[in-house]
C-alpha positions in Angstrom: -5.8 97.8 36.3 -3.0 97.0 37.2 -0.2 97.1 35.8 2.8 95.7 37.1 7.2 96.1 37.0 6.9 99.4 36.4 10.6 99.6 37.4 11.0 97.8 34.9 9.1 99.7 32.1 11.7 102.4 33.4 14.6 102.1 31.0 12.4 101.2 28.1 10.7 104.8 28.2 7.4 103.8 28.4 6.6 104.1 32.0 7.7 107.4 31.9 4.8 108.6 29.5 3.0 106.2 32.3 1.2 107.8 35.2 -1.4 106.7 37.1 -5.1 106.7 34.8 -6.1 107.7 31.6 -1.7 107.6 29.9 -2.5 103.4 31.4 -5.2 102.6 29.7 -4.3 104.2 26.8 -1.4 102.6 26.3 -2.7 99.3 27.3 -5.5 99.7 24.5 -2.9 101.7 22.1 -1.5 99.0 19.9 1.5 99.8 19.1 1.2 99.5 23.2 0.1 96.2 23.7 -3.2 96.5 21.8 -6.0 95.7 25.0 -8.8 98.0 23.8 -11.6 95.6 23.5 -10.1 94.2 26.7 -10.7 97.3 29.0 -13.9 98.4 27.1 -15.4 94.5 28.2 -14.5 95.3 32.3 -15.3 99.2 31.9 -19.0 97.9 30.2 -19.1 95.5 32.9 -17.6 96.5 36.4 -18.9 99.5 38.5 -15.8 101.3 38.3 -12.5 100.7 36.5 -8.8 102.7 37.7 -6.6 102.2 35.8 -2.8 102.3 37.9 0.8 101.5 36.8 3.1 100.0 40.3 6.5 98.4 41.2 7.1 96.4 43.7 10.9 98.1 45.0 11.6 101.4 44.3 15.7 100.8 44.4 16.9 101.8 47.7 14.3 103.8 49.2 12.3 101.0 49.5 8.3 100.0 49.1 7.4 102.1 45.2 4.4 104.9 45.9 2.4 103.5 43.3 2.0 100.4 45.8 0.4 102.8 48.6 -1.3 105.1 45.4 -3.0 101.7 44.4 -3.8 100.6 48.0 -5.2 103.8 49.6 -7.4 103.5 46.8 -8.6 99.7 46.9 -10.0 99.7 51.0 -12.0 103.5 50.3 -13.9 102.0 48.5 -14.5 99.0 50.4 -15.3 102.1 52.1 -11.7 102.2 55.1 -9.7 104.8 55.9 -6.5 104.6 55.6 -3.5 107.3 57.1 -0.2 106.3 58.9 -1.8 107.6 61.9 -4.4 104.4 62.6 -1.8 102.8 60.6 0.8 103.0 64.2 
């Protein structure tokens, strides 16, 4: 599951508490967060593997946010595709 627009959430302080993984899941499931506990539990029940990410498309002047690369690597690895900067050059 991916929480997008982490760059916009940064101004609220929520993104600071949401590195990838269980922190994202906790925020999604928390009734004071998004309250999507049932959705998360169903995904975990029906899919073989569920991971949680927060992403931002841009990182100011730096370009693409590193969160996009982490998500892309995770998805490619699940398909048996190993991606490195050298393989992309």
